N, C-alpha and C positions, 0 to 999 in steps of 0.2 A: 415563514421567512424570519430572519433575525431583524430586530430593531437596531438602531445605531449603537446603543450601549452593549447589546449582546455581540454585535459584530466586532466591536473593539475588544471585548473579552476573548473572542476567537483569535484575534490577532495577538493578544497577549499570550494565550496558550501556545501559539505558533512559535513564539520566541523561546519558550521552554522546550518545545518539541525540537526545534533546530539545535539547541544546546545539547540535548540528548543524542541526536544523530552525530553531531560534531565530535562529541566525546567518545562515542562508540567507534567511529572511524579511527580515532587516535590509538585505541587499545587493541583493536582486532588484528591478530597476527597468528602465525603458527604457534600453538600452545596456549592461546587464550581460551578460557572456559566460558561456556554459556552462563554459568553461575555468576561470573564476574560481570558480564554484561547486564544480567538481570538485577544484580545488586546496584550497579551504577544507575540504572533507570529509577530504582526506588530512592536512592540518595538524592538525585536531582529533583525528583518529584516532591520529596519532603522539603527540600530547601525552598521550593517555590510554591508550596502549599497547594499542589494539584494532585489529582488521583491518576494512577496508572489504570486506565479505564478497563482493560480486559480483566484485570484481577478484581477490581472493586465493583464492577457492574455485572459482568457475566460469570463471576466465580471461576474464571480461568485461573489455574494454579500459579501462574507466574506474572511478572510485570510487563513482559513483552513477548511477542511471538518471534521465535528464532527458528527458521526453517532452512534445513541444510540439504543440498543436492536434490534427492527425489521427494523430499517432503514439500508439498505444495503450499499449504497454509497451516496455521495453528500449531507450529512446532513448539515443543516444550523446552524450557531451559533445564534439560536433564543433567543430573550430577556427572554423568559419564561423558557428556558432550564436550569435546575439546576440538577446537578448530585446527585444521591441517592445511598446509599449502595446497592450492588447487580446489579447495572446497568452494562451492557456490552457496552463499549464505544470504538469506533475506531477513531483514529486521523490520517488523511491522509493529508500530507503536501507536497507542491511542491515549490521548489526554482528555480528562474531564475536570473542569474547574469546580471548586467547592462552592463558590458564591452563586453562580447563575446556572451551573450545570450544562455549560456549552462544551461541545466536543470538537476535537481535531483528530484527524486520522491520516497517517502517511506511512510509506514504506520505501525501502531502497534495497538493492541487491549489490553484492560485491563478490569478487573472486579473492579469496585469501591469498595474499602476496601481491600479484599484479593482475589487473583486469585484462590486459592486452597480451599476455603471454600465451594464451590458448586461443587460436583463431575462432573456433566454434563458440566458446563461451563469450568471447568479446563480441561476436556477431549477435548472440542472443541478447546481451545487455544493450547493444546499440539499437536493435530492433524494438526492444521494449521501450526505451527512451523515446524513440521516434514515434511509436504508437501513442504513448502517453501525451506527448506535446501536440500531436495531431488531434487527439481527442479534446485536449484543452482548447486548442484554436477553434474547434467547431462548437465549443460550449458558449454560445452567446445568445442573448435574448432574440426571440423570433425563430431560431432553429428549434429542432426537436431532439430528444434523446437519440433518435435514429442517426442524426448527423454525427453525434459522438461515436456511436457504435460503428458506423460505416468507416469513419476516419481511422479508428483503431484497427478494425479488421483488415482494411486495405493495407496498412503499413506492415502488419504482421505477416499477412500472406504474400506480400511483395518480397519479403525476406525469406520466403519458403519455410516459415514456421507455422505452428498450429495455434488456433485461437481457443482459449478456454471457453467452455459453454456452460459449465455448472456453477461457476463462481462469478460474482458481479461486483461492480461499484454500486454507489448508492448516494442518495441525498443524506445530508448530515446536519443535525441541529441539536436539539436537546436529547435526542437519541442518536446512537451511533448509526443505526440502519433505518433510514427513513425512505419513503417512496418519493420520487421514482427510482427504480433500480437502473443502474447503468451497465448494460450488457457490453460485451466486447465483440458482438456480432448482432445482426438483426435483419428484419424484413424492411425493404425500402419503403420510405414515406410512412413510417409508423412511429409510435412512441409518444412521449409527453412533450408538449410545447414548453420551451424554456423561457423563464421570465427573469428580468433583472432582479437581483437580490437573492436568488436561490443559491444555496451552498451545497456543493457536491463533492463527493470523494470519488475520483476517477482512478481506476486501478487495473490497467491491462495486465494480463498474465500471458507470457509467451512460453510455449512448450516446444521442445525440440522435435519430437516425432509423433506424439500422441496427445489427444485431449481428454482421454479417459482417466478417471480418478478412482481411488478406493479409500474407504474410511476404516481406520482400525478401531473406531469407537472409543478412543482415548485421546481425543482432540486432534491428533495429527491426521492429515489427509495426504495421501501419496499419489504420485503418478503411477498408473497401472503398469506401464512397461519399464519403469525405472529410469527413464531418460531425464535429462536436465530441464530446468524451467527457470523463469526469472520474473520478478514482479517489481514494479515501481508504482507509487501512489502519491497523489497530491490532493489536498483539500483546497477547493477553489471557490471563488465568488463569481457568479454569472453577472455580467454587465451588458450594456447595449453595444459595447465594443469588445475589446480584448478582455478575457477573463482575468481576474486577479488571483494569483497563486498565493493562498494564505500560508500553506506549508507544503 
């Protein structure tokens, strides 16, 4: 668990993280390139003296994961990747500060142009947000990780979408991926007991028709049947009452 000073550093990271996301939302439109977004992340990180974690810790080739349409996670900022109207794009960004090595992890999805112009895509995004906030509501001291799993799974299946099974959320601290892992489904009355002070990255992934994935072994992981998907993620602090959303 984080001490008070480390937790404050996580909150400082979150301010930079929010700025990155706010600036991405300003520039993304039909014709924006993935390289532009990648360079924007680098620029803001340098200005605030933090690291783009994926690149500097895991040797990921880019500063941010940009996953478009049937790419589920770890999408590359390819030179040829230009956003088009109706693309469903997820931006997954990780910050690590240079002073204490504390991490924040968050993601959001958008439809290029307008989220609400396509009913199916709008419904996917709505279901994902509902699942995320249901999971966060369940993340309080005394509950277990199963309570988070169940809340997420219930919201996704209630909307008639599929639950990811091979990709998970996680605890986060001085490493990006710490235990316990936060699944999006699970066995009743199982999992790790939650304690006040734990910091978690909760990231439900909603799939349209299938939960099966395939890996091209060059970072990108795809949905096997080519259908759409959506991801939102927050880093949170577990408390005795409502969880604090860090970013």
